[in-house]
Every structure is written in C-alpha cells, then in structure tokens.
A tleap script that builds the chain and sets N, CA, C and O, in Angstrom:
source leaprc.protein.ff14SB
mol = sequence {
  NMET ASN ASN LEU ASN TRP GLY GLU PHE LYS
  GLN HIE ILE SER ASP TYR VAL GLY VAL ASP
  ALA ALA GLU ILE THR GLU SER THR ASP VAL
  TYR ASP ASP LEU TYR LEU ASP SER LEU GLY
  LEU PHE GLY LEU GLY SER HIE ILE THR GLU
  THR TYR GLN LEU ASN ILE PRO LEU SER LEU
  VAL ALA SER ILE SER THR VAL GLY GLU ILE
  PHE ASN LEU LEU ASN GLU LYS GLY THR PRO
  ILE GLY CGLY
}
set mol.1.N position { 42.738 -3.736 -20.094 }
set mol.1.CA position { 42.452 -2.753 -20.734 }
set mol.1.C position { 42.479 -3.515 -22.317 }
set mol.1.O position { 43.339 -4.292 -22.734 }
set mol.2.N position { 41.192 -2.997 -23.066 }
set mol.2.CA position { 41.158 -4.173 -24.008 }
set mol.2.C position { 41.689 -2.769 -25.165 }
set mol.2.O position { 42.143 -3.306 -26.176 }
set mol.3.N position { 41.751 -1.296 -25.285 }
set mol.3.CA position { 42.004 -0.562 -26.559 }
set mol.3.C position { 40.300 -0.763 -27.127 }
set mol.3.O position { 40.410 -1.987 -27.050 }
set mol.4.N position { 39.405 -0.649 -27.432 }
set mol.4.CA position { 38.344 -0.293 -28.263 }
set mol.4.C position { 38.461 0.811 -28.528 }
set mol.4.O position { 39.013 1.620 -27.783 }
set mol.5.N position { 37.858 1.149 -29.895 }
set mol.5.CA position { 37.606 2.009 -30.490 }
set mol.5.C position { 36.513 3.010 -30.452 }
set mol.5.O position { 35.486 2.777 -31.089 }
set mol.6.N position { 36.607 3.860 -29.919 }
set mol.6.CA position { 34.478 4.293 -29.535 }
set mol.6.C position { 34.057 4.625 -31.091 }
set mol.6.O position { 32.912 4.360 -31.456 }
set mol.7.N position { 34.921 5.160 -31.923 }
set mol.7.CA position { 34.053 5.626 -32.937 }
set mol.7.C position { 33.572 4.263 -33.789 }
set mol.7.O position { 32.779 4.378 -34.724 }
set mol.8.N position { 34.161 2.859 -33.353 }
set mol.8.CA position { 33.782 1.984 -34.140 }
set mol.8.C position { 32.968 1.732 -33.128 }
set mol.8.O position { 31.873 1.551 -33.661 }
set mol.9.N position { 32.882 1.643 -32.260 }
set mol.9.CA position { 31.937 0.873 -31.305 }
set mol.9.C position { 30.526 1.910 -31.199 }
set mol.9.O position { 29.415 1.381 -31.161 }
set mol.10.N position { 30.683 3.562 -31.151 }
set mol.10.CA position { 29.338 3.606 -30.990 }
set mol.10.C position { 28.669 3.492 -32.554 }
set mol.10.O position { 27.454 3.341 -32.683 }
set mol.11.N position { 29.584 3.579 -33.738 }
set mol.11.CA position { 29.053 2.599 -34.969 }
set mol.11.C position { 28.196 1.297 -35.128 }
set mol.11.O position { 27.320 1.030 -35.952 }
set mol.12.N position { 28.848 0.380 -33.822 }
set mol.12.CA position { 28.021 -0.553 -33.870 }
set mol.12.C position { 27.148 -0.713 -33.130 }
set mol.12.O position { 26.660 -1.843 -33.139 }
set mol.13.N position { 26.417 0.547 -31.944 }
set mol.13.CA position { 25.749 0.474 -31.367 }
set mol.13.C position { 24.451 1.317 -32.020 }
set mol.13.O position { 23.267 1.266 -31.688 }
set mol.14.N position { 24.931 1.903 -32.792 }
set mol.14.CA position { 24.074 2.559 -33.809 }
set mol.14.C position { 23.748 1.811 -35.289 }
set mol.14.O position { 23.101 2.481 -36.095 }
set mol.15.N position { 24.167 0.457 -35.678 }
set mol.15.CA position { 24.133 -0.388 -36.749 }
set mol.15.C position { 23.072 -1.251 -36.099 }
set mol.15.O position { 22.373 -2.018 -36.762 }
set mol.16.N position { 22.933 -1.063 -34.348 }
set mol.16.CA position { 22.250 -2.281 -33.709 }
set mol.16.C position { 20.784 -1.660 -33.900 }
set mol.16.O position { 19.912 -2.078 -34.662 }
set mol.17.N position { 20.703 -0.357 -32.864 }
set mol.17.CA position { 19.470 0.786 -32.524 }
set mol.17.C position { 19.211 0.967 -33.662 }
set mol.17.O position { 18.141 0.384 -33.840 }
set mol.18.N position { 19.538 1.439 -34.606 }
set mol.18.CA position { 18.929 2.662 -35.835 }
set mol.18.C position { 19.124 3.884 -35.311 }
set mol.18.O position { 18.663 4.841 -35.933 }
set mol.19.N position { 19.622 4.040 -34.452 }
set mol.19.CA position { 20.088 5.762 -34.881 }
set mol.19.C position { 21.432 6.240 -35.218 }
set mol.19.O position { 22.398 5.478 -35.254 }
set mol.20.N position { 21.492 7.290 -35.424 }
set mol.20.CA position { 22.610 7.808 -36.220 }
set mol.20.C position { 23.720 7.730 -35.956 }
set mol.20.O position { 24.020 8.899 -36.196 }
set mol.21.N position { 25.064 7.059 -35.486 }
set mol.21.CA position { 26.383 7.285 -35.021 }
set mol.21.C position { 26.321 8.876 -34.486 }
set mol.21.O position { 26.240 9.052 -33.270 }
set mol.22.N position { 26.353 9.882 -35.266 }
set mol.22.CA position { 26.623 11.228 -34.813 }
set mol.22.C position { 25.744 11.287 -33.852 }
set mol.22.O position { 26.207 12.044 -32.999 }
set mol.23.N position { 24.836 10.936 -33.569 }
set mol.23.CA position { 24.108 11.336 -32.263 }
set mol.23.C position { 24.087 10.559 -31.598 }
set mol.23.O position { 22.990 10.123 -31.247 }
set mol.24.N position { 25.206 10.034 -31.125 }
set mol.24.CA position { 25.658 9.051 -30.129 }
set mol.24.C position { 26.696 9.387 -30.017 }
set mol.24.O position { 27.706 9.355 -30.721 }
set mol.25.N position { 26.245 10.016 -28.313 }
set mol.25.CA position { 27.625 10.359 -27.512 }
set mol.25.C position { 27.826 9.584 -25.896 }
set mol.25.O position { 26.882 8.962 -25.410 }
set mol.26.N position { 28.925 9.690 -25.293 }
set mol.26.CA position { 29.424 8.442 -24.105 }
set mol.26.C position { 27.745 9.648 -23.204 }
set mol.26.O position { 27.551 9.157 -22.091 }
set mol.27.N position { 27.259 10.231 -23.321 }
set mol.27.CA position { 26.413 10.613 -22.285 }
set mol.27.C position { 24.992 10.100 -23.193 }
set mol.27.O position { 23.900 10.557 -22.853 }
set mol.28.N position { 25.066 9.328 -24.118 }
set mol.28.CA position { 23.404 8.860 -24.589 }
set mol.28.C position { 23.185 7.896 -23.739 }
set mol.28.O position { 23.809 6.857 -23.524 }
set mol.29.N position { 21.867 8.508 -23.090 }
set mol.29.CA position { 21.031 7.561 -22.197 }
set mol.29.C position { 20.504 5.948 -22.999 }
set mol.29.O position { 19.401 6.090 -23.526 }
set mol.30.N position { 20.944 4.866 -23.124 }
set mol.30.CA position { 19.897 4.054 -23.720 }
set mol.30.C position { 18.522 3.543 -23.342 }
set mol.30.O position { 17.973 2.615 -23.936 }
set mol.31.N position { 17.820 4.423 -21.975 }
set mol.31.CA position { 16.593 4.313 -21.769 }
set mol.31.C position { 16.224 5.394 -22.494 }
set mol.31.O position { 15.625 5.075 -23.521 }
set mol.32.N position { 16.370 6.608 -22.327 }
set mol.32.CA position { 15.979 7.505 -22.763 }
set mol.32.C position { 16.339 8.253 -24.157 }
set mol.32.O position { 15.543 8.967 -24.767 }
set mol.33.N position { 17.403 8.028 -24.480 }
set mol.33.CA position { 17.740 8.385 -25.828 }
set mol.33.C position { 17.941 7.238 -26.968 }
set mol.33.O position { 17.779 7.538 -28.151 }
set mol.34.N position { 18.380 5.622 -26.491 }
set mol.34.CA position { 18.138 5.034 -27.962 }
set mol.34.C position { 16.918 4.072 -27.347 }
set mol.34.O position { 17.013 2.918 -27.765 }
set mol.35.N position { 15.739 4.310 -26.401 }
set mol.35.CA position { 14.642 3.790 -26.403 }
set mol.35.C position { 14.705 2.295 -26.604 }
set mol.35.O position { 14.161 1.616 -27.475 }
set mol.36.N position { 15.793 1.794 -25.217 }
set mol.36.CA position { 15.735 0.879 -25.162 }
set mol.36.C position { 14.835 0.487 -23.822 }
set mol.36.O position { 14.688 1.487 -23.119 }
set mol.37.N position { 14.107 -0.850 -23.204 }
set mol.37.CA position { 14.359 -1.282 -22.395 }
set mol.37.C position { 15.120 -2.621 -21.652 }
set mol.37.O position { 16.092 -3.237 -22.089 }
set mol.38.N position { 14.398 -2.860 -20.447 }
set mol.38.CA position { 15.545 -4.184 -20.389 }
set mol.38.C position { 16.165 -4.744 -21.214 }
set mol.38.O position { 17.375 -4.642 -21.412 }
set mol.39.N position { 15.178 -5.583 -21.946 }
set mol.39.CA position { 15.350 -6.541 -23.093 }
set mol.39.C position { 15.836 -6.207 -23.815 }
set mol.39.O position { 16.693 -6.851 -24.419 }
set mol.40.N position { 15.497 -5.058 -24.061 }
set mol.40.CA position { 16.557 -4.369 -25.137 }
set mol.40.C position { 18.337 -3.851 -25.147 }
set mol.40.O position { 19.371 -3.906 -25.814 }
set mol.41.N position { 17.700 -3.294 -23.770 }
set mol.41.CA position { 19.451 -3.812 -23.377 }
set mol.41.C position { 20.307 -4.947 -23.334 }
set mol.41.O position { 21.538 -4.963 -23.370 }
set mol.42.N position { 19.721 -5.641 -23.273 }
set mol.42.CA position { 20.263 -7.129 -22.594 }
set mol.42.C position { 20.875 -7.858 -24.333 }
set mol.42.O position { 21.888 -8.396 -24.779 }
set mol.43.N position { 19.831 -7.534 -24.710 }
set mol.43.CA position { 20.017 -7.640 -26.924 }
set mol.43.C position { 20.963 -6.952 -27.068 }
set mol.43.O position { 21.826 -7.651 -27.598 }
set mol.44.N position { 21.668 -5.028 -26.749 }
set mol.44.CA position { 22.764 -4.993 -27.017 }
set mol.44.C position { 23.923 -5.508 -26.694 }
set mol.44.O position { 24.904 -5.864 -27.347 }
set mol.45.N position { 23.631 -5.490 -25.488 }
set mol.45.CA position { 24.764 -6.224 -25.063 }
set mol.45.C position { 24.868 -7.268 -25.423 }
set mol.45.O position { 26.053 -7.346 -25.750 }
set mol.46.N position { 24.091 -8.831 -25.723 }
set mol.46.CA position { 24.886 -9.576 -26.391 }
set mol.46.C position { 25.761 -9.581 -27.911 }
set mol.46.O position { 26.915 -9.933 -28.155 }
set mol.47.N position { 24.589 -8.985 -28.874 }
set mol.47.CA position { 25.614 -8.045 -29.974 }
set mol.47.C position { 27.048 -7.671 -29.933 }
set mol.47.O position { 28.037 -8.137 -30.500 }
set mol.48.N position { 26.851 -6.556 -28.981 }
set mol.48.CA position { 28.451 -6.132 -28.707 }
set mol.48.C position { 29.433 -7.264 -28.605 }
set mol.48.O position { 30.253 -7.751 -29.384 }
set mol.49.N position { 28.760 -7.716 -26.363 }
set mol.49.CA position { 29.965 -8.893 -26.493 }
set mol.49.C position { 30.269 -9.412 -27.711 }
set mol.49.O position { 31.411 -9.497 -28.165 }
set mol.50.N position { 29.129 -9.811 -28.325 }
set mol.50.CA position { 29.289 -11.163 -29.529 }
set mol.50.C position { 30.227 -10.453 -30.798 }
set mol.50.O position { 30.898 -11.227 -31.481 }
set mol.51.N position { 30.262 -9.108 -31.078 }
set mol.51.CA position { 31.103 -8.521 -32.101 }
set mol.51.C position { 32.105 -8.302 -31.276 }
set mol.51.O position { 31.222 -7.482 -31.528 }
set mol.52.N position { 32.825 -8.178 -30.698 }
set mol.52.CA position { 33.952 -8.287 -29.597 }
set mol.52.C position { 34.942 -9.053 -29.282 }
set mol.52.O position { 36.161 -9.217 -29.330 }
set mol.53.N position { 33.702 -9.554 -28.859 }
set mol.53.CA position { 34.182 -11.409 -28.563 }
set mol.53.C position { 34.972 -11.486 -27.265 }
set mol.53.O position { 36.072 -11.932 -26.938 }
set mol.54.N position { 33.647 -10.679 -26.471 }
set mol.54.CA position { 34.512 -10.297 -24.826 }
set mol.54.C position { 33.162 -10.137 -24.441 }
set mol.54.O position { 32.129 -9.590 -24.825 }
set mol.55.N position { 33.808 -11.186 -23.075 }
set mol.55.CA position { 32.218 -10.933 -21.602 }
set mol.55.C position { 32.483 -9.877 -21.080 }
set mol.55.O position { 33.427 -9.088 -21.087 }
set mol.56.N position { 31.011 -10.003 -20.377 }
set mol.56.CA position { 31.531 -8.749 -19.279 }
set mol.56.C position { 30.697 -9.581 -17.946 }
set mol.56.O position { 30.071 -10.609 -18.202 }
set mol.57.N position { 30.762 -8.975 -16.371 }
set mol.57.CA position { 30.037 -9.236 -15.261 }
set mol.57.C position { 28.567 -9.155 -15.286 }
set mol.57.O position { 28.116 -8.054 -14.971 }
set mol.58.N position { 27.967 -9.804 -15.500 }
set mol.58.CA position { 26.781 -9.501 -15.728 }
set mol.58.C position { 25.630 -8.668 -14.117 }
set mol.58.O position { 24.519 -8.147 -14.015 }
set mol.59.N position { 26.874 -9.032 -13.113 }
set mol.59.CA position { 26.543 -7.640 -11.854 }
set mol.59.C position { 26.935 -6.370 -12.591 }
set mol.59.O position { 26.514 -5.214 -12.534 }
set mol.60.N position { 27.570 -6.773 -13.066 }
set mol.60.CA position { 27.925 -4.865 -13.488 }
set mol.60.C position { 26.450 -4.301 -14.630 }
set mol.60.O position { 26.002 -3.161 -14.756 }
set mol.61.N position { 26.050 -5.446 -15.234 }
set mol.61.CA position { 25.386 -4.750 -16.451 }
set mol.61.C position { 23.755 -3.875 -15.758 }
set mol.61.O position { 23.324 -2.750 -16.010 }
set mol.62.N position { 23.445 -4.479 -15.251 }
set mol.62.CA position { 22.432 -3.688 -14.025 }
set mol.62.C position { 22.558 -2.360 -13.693 }
set mol.62.O position { 21.501 -1.777 -13.452 }
set mol.63.N position { 23.389 -1.850 -13.631 }
set mol.63.CA position { 23.696 -0.334 -13.285 }
set mol.63.C position { 23.966 0.916 -14.446 }
set mol.63.O position { 23.983 2.142 -14.559 }
set mol.64.N position { 24.187 -0.520 -15.310 }
set mol.64.CA position { 24.304 0.475 -17.166 }
set mol.64.C position { 23.389 1.678 -17.674 }
set mol.64.O position { 22.173 1.509 -17.580 }
set mol.65.N position { 23.902 2.980 -18.251 }
set mol.65.CA position { 22.795 3.527 -17.857 }
set mol.65.C position { 22.915 4.328 -19.214 }
set mol.65.O position { 21.920 4.288 -19.938 }
set mol.66.N position { 24.046 5.077 -19.664 }
set mol.66.CA position { 24.700 5.444 -20.478 }
set mol.66.C position { 25.663 4.435 -21.534 }
set mol.66.O position { 26.262 3.400 -21.240 }
set mol.67.N position { 25.565 5.210 -22.991 }
set mol.67.CA position { 26.836 4.006 -24.170 }
set mol.67.C position { 27.715 4.575 -23.257 }
set mol.67.O position { 27.714 3.754 -22.341 }
set mol.68.N position { 28.393 5.392 -22.976 }
set mol.68.CA position { 29.863 5.291 -22.415 }
set mol.68.C position { 29.931 4.405 -21.378 }
set mol.68.O position { 30.953 3.718 -21.384 }
set mol.69.N position { 28.918 4.146 -20.212 }
set mol.69.CA position { 29.350 2.837 -19.553 }
set mol.69.C position { 29.815 1.521 -19.770 }
set mol.69.O position { 30.634 0.787 -19.218 }
set mol.70.N position { 28.740 1.406 -21.130 }
set mol.70.CA position { 28.621 0.437 -21.900 }
set mol.70.C position { 30.840 0.146 -22.591 }
set mol.70.O position { 31.646 -0.775 -22.459 }
set mol.71.N position { 30.875 1.255 -23.124 }
set mol.71.CA position { 32.468 1.329 -23.787 }
set mol.71.C position { 33.391 1.178 -22.244 }
set mol.71.O position { 34.479 0.603 -22.245 }
set mol.72.N position { 32.953 1.614 -21.311 }
set mol.72.CA position { 33.826 1.707 -20.452 }
set mol.72.C position { 33.578 0.008 -19.619 }
set mol.72.O position { 34.217 -0.229 -18.594 }
set mol.73.N position { 33.343 -0.248 -19.760 }
set mol.73.CA position { 32.864 -1.601 -18.791 }
set mol.73.C position { 33.558 -2.392 -19.712 }
set mol.73.O position { 34.489 -3.065 -19.268 }
set mol.74.N position { 33.152 -2.478 -21.562 }
set mol.74.CA position { 33.576 -3.595 -22.065 }
set mol.74.C position { 35.360 -3.572 -22.197 }
set mol.74.O position { 36.217 -4.456 -22.214 }
set mol.75.N position { 35.380 -2.295 -22.266 }
set mol.75.CA position { 37.117 -1.864 -22.419 }
set mol.75.C position { 38.225 -2.120 -21.326 }
set mol.75.O position { 39.377 -2.550 -21.285 }
set mol.76.N position { 37.105 -1.543 -20.316 }
set mol.76.CA position { 38.021 -2.040 -18.751 }
set mol.76.C position { 38.371 -3.594 -18.001 }
set mol.76.O position { 39.400 -4.041 -17.494 }
set mol.77.N position { 36.959 -4.178 -18.202 }
set mol.77.CA position { 36.584 -5.105 -17.848 }
set mol.77.C position { 36.692 -6.742 -18.327 }
set mol.77.O position { 37.112 -7.843 -17.972 }
set mol.78.N position { 35.902 -5.941 -19.531 }
set mol.78.CA position { 35.527 -7.604 -20.506 }
set mol.78.C position { 37.436 -8.284 -20.585 }
set mol.78.O position { 38.601 -7.888 -20.630 }
set mol.79.N position { 36.366 -9.869 -20.549 }
set mol.79.CA position { 37.658 -10.701 -21.209 }
set mol.79.C position { 37.135 -11.397 -22.155 }
set mol.79.O position { 35.936 -11.437 -22.429 }
set mol.80.N position { 38.386 -12.222 -22.924 }
set mol.80.CA position { 38.168 -12.345 -23.724 }
set mol.80.C position { 37.190 -14.047 -24.106 }
set mol.80.O position { 37.220 -15.120 -23.502 }
set mol.81.N position { 36.805 -13.832 -24.722 }
set mol.81.CA position { 35.288 -15.498 -25.067 }
set mol.81.C position { 36.064 -16.801 -24.969 }
set mol.81.O position { 36.918 -17.140 -25.788 }
set mol.82.N position { 35.745 -17.417 -24.035 }
set mol.82.CA position { 36.795 -18.636 -24.213 }
set mol.82.C position { 38.016 -18.525 -23.946 }
set mol.82.O position { 38.841 -19.293 -24.440 }
set mol.83.N position { 38.358 -17.504 -23.078 }
set mol.83.CA position { 39.937 -17.769 -22.714 }
set mol.83.C position { 40.195 -17.085 -21.247 }
set mol.83.O position { 41.310 -17.137 -20.728 }
savepdb mol mol.pdb
quit
C-alpha cells in the first residue's frame, strides 16, 4: 500500500479536469461527472501516475469508472516508476 492522501489526490484530479475538489468524492464517475471520455481517462491516468511516480497495471484501468477506484488502484497496486 502506498498511503496516498485522499484530499491531496482529489486536488490533483480537480486541477487536471477543472472541477472543484469539493465536488469530487470517491463515487464521482469519471465519465458522467467529470465529462471524460476514454482518451481523457488515459490522460488523467498519465497525469496521476506522473504526479505520484507510480505505475498501475493497464489491464486494470479498463474497468475504472469512479475516482475512488482510481485512488484505490493507485494506492493498492501502484508500483514505483523505475523501481
């Protein structure tokens, strides 16, 4: 586990998508609430993995639909880049 901070994480999401961090919860849908398409989700994933310097298995990304799932995946399955 990577012990990521939820408040900091959702602020990074907010900065990327332009939605107020106060409106982002674990159940926020990346498609319906953040208005991302699959390419937008890929861009967000790249931004987050670069920010935290953690890789996540691409095979698990396809099933993501909420911000909480991204957080949990990065926190539980993220591996250090270059490590």
